[in-house]
C-alpha positions as CSV (number, residue, x, y, z in Angstrom):
1,M,-8.9,-7.6,28.4
2,S,-7.5,-4.1,28.6
3,A,-9.8,-1.2,29.5
4,E,-7.9,0.9,26.9
5,L,-9.8,-0.6,24.0
6,P,-13.6,-0.4,23.7
7,V,-15.5,-3.4,24.8
8,D,-17.0,-4.0,21.4
9,I,-13.6,-4.2,19.8
10,A,-12.3,-6.7,22.4
11,H,-15.5,-8.7,22.0
12,L,-15.1,-8.8,18.2
13,L,-11.5,-10.1,18.3
14,Q,-12.2,-12.6,21.1
15,H,-15.5,-13.9,19.6
16,A,-13.8,-14.4,16.2
17,G,-10.8,-16.2,17.8
18,V,-8.4,-13.6,16.4
19,R,-4.8,-14.3,17.4
20,Q,-3.0,-11.7,15.3
21,V,-3.7,-8.1,14.2
22,E,-2.4,-6.6,11.0
23,C,-1.2,-3.1,12.2
24,L,-0.9,-1.4,8.9
25,F,-0.5,2.1,7.4
26,P,-0.3,3.5,3.9
27,D,3.2,4.4,2.7
28,V,3.9,7.1,0.1
29,T,2.9,4.7,-2.7
30,G,-0.4,3.8,-0.9
31,Y,1.0,0.3,-0.3
32,P,0.1,-1.3,3.1
33,R,3.1,-1.6,5.4
34,G,3.3,-2.4,9.1
35,K,3.7,-5.2,11.6
36,L,1.8,-8.3,12.6
37,M,1.0,-8.1,16.4
38,P,-0.4,-10.7,18.7
39,A,-4.0,-9.9,19.5
40,A,-3.4,-10.1,23.2
41,A,-0.8,-7.4,22.9
42,F,-3.0,-5.2,20.7
43,L,-5.9,-5.6,23.3
44,A,-3.4,-4.6,26.1
45,G,-2.5,-1.4,24.2
46,Q,1.1,-2.4,23.8
47,E,3.2,0.3,22.1
48,L,4.3,-0.3,18.6
49,R,7.1,1.4,16.7
50,I,8.5,1.5,13.3
51,A,11.4,3.4,11.6
52,Q,10.4,6.9,10.5
53,A,11.7,6.4,7.0
54,I,9.3,3.5,6.2
55,P,6.4,5.7,5.1
56,M,8.7,7.0,2.4
57,Q,10.0,3.6,1.2
58,A,10.4,3.5,-2.6
59,V,8.6,1.0,-4.7
60,T,12.0,-0.6,-5.4
61,G,12.5,-1.2,-1.6
62,E,15.2,1.5,-1.5
63,Y,15.4,4.5,0.7
64,S,16.6,8.1,0.0
65,Y,19.8,9.4,1.6
66,D,18.4,12.9,1.5
67,P,19.3,14.9,4.7
68,I,15.6,15.1,5.5
69,F,15.8,11.6,6.9
70,P,18.2,11.6,9.9
71,D,21.2,9.4,9.8
72,D,20.2,7.8,13.1
73,D,17.0,6.5,11.5
74,P,14.7,7.2,14.5
75,D,11.4,5.5,15.3
76,V,7.8,6.7,15.1
77,R,4.9,5.2,17.1
78,L,2.1,3.3,15.3
79,V,-1.1,4.4,16.9
80,P,-4.3,2.5,15.8
81,D,-7.4,4.3,14.6
82,L,-9.8,2.1,16.5
83,A,-12.7,3.1,14.2
84,T,-10.8,1.1,11.5
85,V,-10.6,-2.2,13.4
86,R,-12.1,-5.0,11.2
87,L,-11.7,-8.7,10.6
88,A,-9.3,-9.3,7.8
89,P,-11.4,-11.1,5.1
90,W,-8.3,-12.4,3.3
91,A,-7.1,-14.4,6.3
92,P,-7.5,-18.2,6.3
93,A,-10.6,-19.4,8.1
94,D,-8.6,-21.5,10.5
95,Q,-6.2,-18.5,11.3
96,P,-8.5,-15.5,11.7
97,R,-6.9,-12.1,11.8
98,A,-8.0,-8.6,12.4
99,M,-6.6,-5.4,10.9
100,A,-6.4,-1.8,11.9
101,I,-5.1,1.3,10.1
102,H,-2.5,3.2,12.1
103,D,-1.2,6.7,12.2
104,C,2.5,7.4,12.3
105,I,3.3,9.6,15.3
106,E,6.7,11.1,16.2
107,L,7.9,10.2,19.7
108,D,7.3,13.8,20.8
109,G,3.6,13.5,19.8
110,R,3.7,15.3,16.5
111,P,2.2,13.6,13.4
112,C,4.9,12.2,11.2
113,A,5.3,14.7,8.3
114,F,6.1,11.9,5.9
115,A,3.0,9.8,6.5
116,P,0.3,10.3,3.8
117,R,-2.6,10.0,6.3
118,S,-1.1,12.7,8.5
119,L,-0.7,15.0,5.4
120,L,-4.4,14.6,4.6
121,K,-5.4,15.3,8.1
122,S,-3.3,18.5,8.1
123,V,-5.1,19.7,5.0
124,L,-8.5,19.0,6.5
125,A,-7.6,21.0,9.6
126,R,-7.5,24.1,7.4
127,Y,-11.0,23.4,6.3
128,A,-12.1,22.8,9.9
129,E,-10.8,26.3,10.9
130,R,-13.4,27.7,8.6
131,G,-16.1,25.4,9.9
132,W,-16.1,23.3,6.7
133,A,-15.6,19.7,5.9
134,P,-14.9,18.3,2.4
135,V,-17.0,15.5,1.0
136,V,-15.2,13.2,-1.4
137,A,-16.2,10.2,-3.6
138,P,-13.7,8.2,-5.6
139,E,-14.3,6.2,-8.8
140,I,-11.7,3.5,-9.0
141,E,-10.8,1.6,-12.1
142,F,-8.6,-1.5,-12.3
143,Y,-7.9,-4.6,-14.4
144,L,-8.1,-8.2,-13.6
145,S,-5.5,-10.3,-15.3
146,A,-4.1,-13.8,-15.4
147,P,-1.1,-14.4,-13.2
148,C,2.0,-12.7,-14.4
149,V,5.1,-14.7,-13.3
150,D,7.4,-13.1,-15.9
151,P,7.6,-9.3,-15.8
152,N,8.9,-9.3,-19.4
153,E,5.6,-10.7,-20.6
154,A,2.5,-8.5,-21.2
155,L,-0.6,-9.0,-19.0
156,R,-3.2,-11.4,-20.3
157,P,-6.9,-11.4,-19.6
158,P,-8.0,-14.3,-17.4
159,P,-10.1,-17.2,-18.6
160,G,-13.8,-16.9,-17.9
161,R,-16.5,-19.4,-17.1
162,L,-16.0,-21.5,-20.2
163,G,-12.3,-21.2,-20.2
164,R,-12.2,-18.5,-22.9
165,A,-10.5,-15.1,-22.2
166,E,-12.2,-11.9,-23.0
167,V,-11.2,-10.2,-26.2
168,G,-12.5,-6.7,-25.4
169,Q,-15.2,-4.3,-26.6
170,S,-17.4,-5.2,-23.6
171,A,-18.0,-1.9,-21.9
172,F,-20.9,-2.1,-19.5
173,S,-21.5,-5.7,-20.3
174,L,-23.2,-7.6,-17.5
175,N,-22.4,-10.9,-19.1
176,M,-18.7,-10.1,-19.1
177,L,-19.0,-8.9,-15.5
178,N,-20.4,-12.3,-14.6
179,E,-17.5,-14.1,-16.3
180,L,-15.5,-13.9,-13.1
181,A,-18.4,-14.3,-10.7
182,P,-16.5,-16.3,-8.0
183,F,-14.1,-13.4,-7.6
184,W,-16.8,-10.8,-7.5
185,G,-18.8,-12.7,-4.9
186,A,-15.8,-13.1,-2.6
187,F,-14.7,-9.5,-3.2
188,Q,-18.2,-8.2,-2.4
189,Q,-18.1,-10.1,0.9
190,A,-14.6,-8.8,1.6
191,I,-15.5,-5.1,1.2
192,E,-18.6,-5.6,3.3
193,T,-16.5,-7.1,6.1
194,L,-14.2,-4.1,5.8
195,G,-17.1,-1.6,5.9
196,I,-16.3,-0.2,2.4
197,R,-19.4,1.4,1.0
198,A,-19.5,0.6,-2.7
199,D,-22.0,2.0,-5.1
200,T,-22.2,0.8,-8.7
201,W,-20.0,-1.9,-10.3
202,I,-19.4,-1.9,-14.0
203,H,-17.3,-3.5,-16.7
204,E,-15.2,-0.6,-18.2
205,V,-13.9,0.0,-21.7
206,G,-10.7,-2.0,-21.4
207,C,-10.4,-5.7,-21.8
208,S,-11.1,-7.1,-18.3
209,Q,-11.2,-3.6,-16.9
210,Y,-13.7,-2.7,-14.2
211,E,-14.8,0.4,-12.2
212,I,-16.3,0.6,-8.7
213,N,-17.6,3.8,-7.3
214,L,-17.4,4.4,-3.5
215,W,-20.0,6.4,-1.6
216,H,-19.2,10.0,-0.8
217,G,-18.1,10.8,2.7
218,D,-15.5,12.2,5.1
219,A,-12.2,12.6,3.3
220,V,-10.1,10.5,5.7
221,E,-12.7,7.8,5.9
222,V,-13.0,7.6,2.2
223,A,-9.2,7.5,1.7
224,D,-9.1,4.7,4.2
225,Q,-11.8,2.8,2.2
226,A,-9.9,3.4,-1.1
227,F,-6.7,2.1,0.5
228,L,-8.4,-1.0,1.9
229,F,-10.3,-1.5,-1.4
230,K,-7.1,-1.9,-3.3
231,H,-5.5,-4.1,-0.6
232,A,-8.6,-6.3,-0.5
233,A,-8.8,-6.5,-4.3
234,R,-5.2,-7.8,-4.5
235,E,-5.7,-10.3,-1.8
236,V,-9.0,-11.7,-3.0
237,A,-7.7,-11.8,-6.6
238,I,-4.7,-13.9,-5.5
239,Q,-7.0,-16.3,-3.8
240,H,-8.8,-16.8,-7.2
241,G,-5.6,-17.1,-9.3
242,L,-5.9,-13.5,-10.6
243,N,-4.0,-10.2,-10.5
244,A,-5.8,-7.0,-9.5
245,V,-3.9,-4.4,-11.5
246,F,-4.0,-0.7,-10.5
247,L,-1.4,0.5,-13.0
248,A,-2.5,3.7,-14.8
249,K,-1.7,2.1,-18.2
250,P,-1.2,-1.6,-17.8
251,L,-1.7,-2.4,-21.5
252,P,-0.5,-0.2,-24.4
253,D,-3.6,-0.5,-26.6
254,E,-6.3,-0.5,-23.9
255,A,-7.8,2.2,-21.8
256,G,-6.0,3.6,-18.8
257,S,-7.3,3.3,-15.2
258,S,-8.2,6.4,-13.3
259,M,-9.3,7.4,-9.8
260,H,-11.7,10.3,-10.4
261,L,-12.4,12.3,-7.3
262,H,-15.8,14.0,-6.8
263,V,-15.4,16.9,-4.3
264,S,-17.7,19.2,-2.5
265,V,-17.5,21.1,0.7
266,V,-20.2,21.4,3.4
267,D,-20.5,23.8,6.4
268,R,-21.3,22.8,10.0
269,A,-25.0,22.6,9.2
270,G,-24.3,20.2,6.3
271,R,-25.0,22.8,3.6
272,N,-23.0,22.7,0.4
273,V,-20.9,25.9,0.4
274,F,-20.7,25.8,-3.4
275,S,-24.4,26.6,-3.7
276,A,-26.3,29.7,-2.6
277,A,-29.7,29.5,-0.8
278,N,-31.5,30.0,-4.1
279,G,-29.5,27.1,-5.7
280,D,-27.1,29.2,-7.8
281,E,-23.4,28.7,-7.8
282,Q,-21.5,30.5,-5.0
283,P,-18.5,32.5,-6.3
284,L,-16.2,30.3,-4.2
285,F,-17.2,27.3,-6.4
286,R,-15.3,28.8,-9.3
287,Q,-12.5,29.9,-6.9
288,F,-12.1,26.3,-5.8
289,I,-11.9,25.3,-9.5
290,A,-9.4,28.1,-10.1
291,G,-7.2,26.7,-7.3
292,L,-7.2,23.3,-9.0
293,Q,-6.3,24.9,-12.3
294,T,-3.5,27.0,-10.7
295,Y,-1.8,24.5,-8.3
296,L,-2.5,21.0,-9.5
297,P,0.1,21.2,-12.3
298,D,2.8,21.7,-9.5
299,L,1.3,18.8,-7.5
300,M,1.1,16.4,-10.5
301,L,3.5,14.0,-8.8
302,L,0.8,13.2,-6.2
303,L,-1.8,12.5,-8.9
304,A,0.5,10.7,-11.4
305,P,3.3,9.4,-9.2
306,H,5.0,6.7,-11.4
307,V,6.7,6.4,-14.7
308,N,3.8,4.4,-16.0
309,S,1.3,7.1,-15.0
310,Y,2.1,9.4,-17.9
311,R,1.2,6.8,-20.5
312,R,-2.4,7.3,-19.6
313,F,-2.8,10.9,-20.7
314,V,-3.6,10.2,-24.3
315,K,-5.6,12.6,-26.5
316,G,-9.1,11.3,-27.3
317,S,-9.1,8.6,-24.6
318,Q,-11.3,10.4,-22.0
319,A,-8.1,10.8,-19.9
320,P,-7.4,14.5,-19.4
321,I,-4.5,16.4,-21.0
322,H,-5.2,19.7,-19.3
323,L,-7.1,21.4,-16.4
324,Q,-9.8,23.1,-18.4
325,W,-13.2,22.7,-16.9
326,G,-16.7,22.2,-18.2
327,Y,-20.2,21.2,-17.4
328,D,-20.7,17.5,-17.8
329,N,-17.8,17.4,-20.2
330,R,-15.6,14.3,-19.9
331,T,-12.9,15.7,-22.2
332,A,-12.0,18.3,-19.6
333,G,-9.6,17.6,-16.7
334,L,-12.2,19.1,-14.3
335,R,-15.8,18.2,-14.9
336,V,-18.9,19.6,-13.2
337,P,-21.6,16.9,-13.3
338,Q,-25.2,17.9,-13.6
339,S,-26.7,17.7,-10.1
340,S,-28.9,19.3,-7.6
341,P,-27.6,22.4,-5.7
342,A,-27.1,20.2,-2.6
343,A,-24.8,17.9,-4.6
344,R,-22.9,20.6,-6.6
345,R,-19.3,19.3,-7.0
346,V,-16.3,19.2,-9.2
347,E,-14.9,15.9,-10.5
348,Q,-11.1,15.9,-10.7
349,R,-10.2,13.5,-13.5
350,V,-6.4,13.7,-13.5
351,A,-5.6,11.2,-10.7
352,G,-4.8,7.7,-11.9
353,A,-5.7,4.4,-10.2
354,D,-2.0,4.1,-9.2
355,A,-2.2,7.3,-7.1
356,N,-2.1,7.1,-3.3
357,P,-5.7,8.1,-2.4
358,Y,-4.6,10.0,0.7
359,L,-2.1,12.1,-1.4
360,A,-4.4,12.6,-4.4
361,I,-7.2,13.8,-2.1
362,A,-4.9,16.0,0.0
363,A,-3.4,17.6,-3.2
364,T,-6.9,18.3,-4.6
365,L,-8.3,19.7,-1.4
366,A,-5.2,21.9,-0.7
367,A,-5.2,23.3,-4.2
368,G,-9.0,24.0,-4.1
369,L,-8.8,25.7,-0.7
370,A,-5.9,27.9,-1.9
371,G,-8.1,29.1,-4.7
372,I,-10.8,30.2,-2.3
373,E,-8.4,31.8,0.1
374,E,-6.7,33.8,-2.6
375,G,-10.0,34.6,-4.5
376,L,-8.6,33.2,-7.8
377,A,-10.6,33.4,-11.0
378,A,-11.2,30.3,-13.0
379,T,-11.1,30.2,-16.8
380,E,-14.4,30.2,-18.7
381,P,-15.9,26.7,-19.0
382,I,-15.3,24.8,-22.2
383,S,-17.8,22.9,-24.3
384,G,-17.3,20.4,-27.1
385,D,-14.0,18.6,-27.7
386,G,-11.7,19.6,-24.8
387,Y,-8.7,17.9,-26.5
388,A,-8.6,20.8,-29.0
389,H,-7.2,22.9,-26.2
390,G,-3.9,21.0,-26.3
391,H,-1.7,19.3,-23.7
392,A,-1.0,21.5,-20.7
393,L,-0.1,18.9,-18.0
394,P,3.5,17.6,-17.4
395,R,4.2,15.0,-20.0
396,S,6.7,12.9,-18.0
397,P,7.6,11.9,-14.5
398,R,10.8,14.0,-14.7
399,E,8.9,17.1,-15.8
400,A,6.4,16.6,-12.9
401,W,9.3,16.1,-10.5
402,Q,10.9,19.4,-11.7
403,R,7.6,21.2,-11.4
404,L,7.3,20.1,-7.8
405,A,10.9,20.9,-7.0
406,D,10.6,24.4,-8.4
407,S,7.3,25.2,-6.7
408,A,7.3,27.4,-3.7
409,H,3.5,26.9,-3.6
410,A,3.8,23.2,-3.1
411,R,5.8,23.6,0.0
412,R,3.3,26.1,1.4
413,L,0.4,23.8,0.6
414,L,1.8,20.4,1.7
415,G,4.7,21.2,4.0
416,D,8.4,21.5,3.4
417,D,9.4,18.2,4.9
418,F,6.8,16.2,3.0
419,V,7.8,17.8,-0.4
420,T,11.5,17.3,0.3
421,G,10.9,13.7,1.2
422,L,8.7,12.9,-1.7
423,L,11.2,14.5,-4.2
424,A,13.9,12.4,-2.6
425,V,12.1,9.1,-2.9
426,K,10.9,9.7,-6.4
427,E,14.4,10.6,-7.5
428,V,15.5,7.2,-6.2
429,E,12.7,5.5,-8.2
430,F,13.2,7.4,-11.4
431,D,17.0,6.9,-11.3
432,H,16.4,3.2,-10.8
433,Y,14.0,3.1,-13.8
434,D,16.4,5.0,-16.0
435,R,19.0,2.2,-15.5
436,E,16.5,-0.4,-16.8
437,V,17.1,-1.8,-20.3
438,S,13.6,-2.1,-21.9
439,A,12.0,-4.5,-24.3
440,W,11.7,-1.6,-26.8
441,E,15.5,-1.3,-26.9
442,R,15.9,-5.1,-27.3
443,R,13.2,-5.1,-30.0
444,F,14.5,-2.3,-32.2
445,L,18.0,-1.4,-31.3
446,L,19.5,-4.8,-30.7
447,P,19.2,-5.9,-34.4
448,Q,19.9,-2.5,-36.0
449,V,22.6,-0.6,-34.2
């Protein structure tokens, strides 16, 4: 046993008979990538490296040839965050594994500018300079579907306890939540093993759509939990013959899936800086909201990163179409829930379930802090039907890409290298999508043109 790792971690791995460790990190999509390492090598602190471009791998498996990525394709080191070491609940019982989230570190010791976890940490460092720490809580929606072996076919709800598939209109139904009880029991056990602190579980509006709220906490820790939540949901679902689907709009006639982010900020004493001593709003609360209103449109590609993402923003669907704000108003892109002064927060409702949690949180926190630093003024809060204010967000991935490309503010908030890299990889993905011949074209154009 190496003295480089804490005794409790070495004991955990040895007591469980772990022979392999999943050394993983989130790529730009939020997908887990990494290497499988012998447990003995992990315990000995053996150095692990991976190509620098891997954090910016496209969903198609391709890479950008943008000059931001060197032609010699250098390595970065994978450095484990030992606080994330857990047993992997999806591993077979006779082949136990552990897992650990890693940071991507350049060989000269700098954090890799393309790694989402590094970006979030760099944003948090700006808060730390003020003696502040953001507090974040995500609400994650997703669908469970039957296996989808043919991508040309639509997703289907899975059969329940009596072999019958759900037909919808079951929002908040506990009976329908129980229809897939074996999955939920295994998933509950999995997230407990991973240390994911979940709050309420509900059946959402869509057919076989669900929402789980995570407890509020430190931004990196919460992003880690959201990342592992999605990883575990997919793995446990597969074990039960299901798909866990985090597309923003997986079915055309069903509700989209979001990842709402509740955000507050506390000082070193743990006091909410959005509230004054008498409980009133501090001016910087609306400045934070103003930062979201001003800068999130430029950062939309971090909140709605895929071609499917923009199908979710539909009028009248409780998905936002602008960044107006209001008190307890779910038709606004920014909602301020009713709460005590200590819990005063803003709910950012734009991010989809398909967003990388590290990037969605980083974009939200960077935009809000900029509003405070610049003393920006928020619009007046709205009431009633927020959809009457019209659509003010980018309507397509190409529009969002152009907003980011034209934004000097984005490079200031997120770093020049990261923005250049993100634009490059998204251009690869969108170009790939544009070459795809769709079912719509076959359905309508094939017989008529």
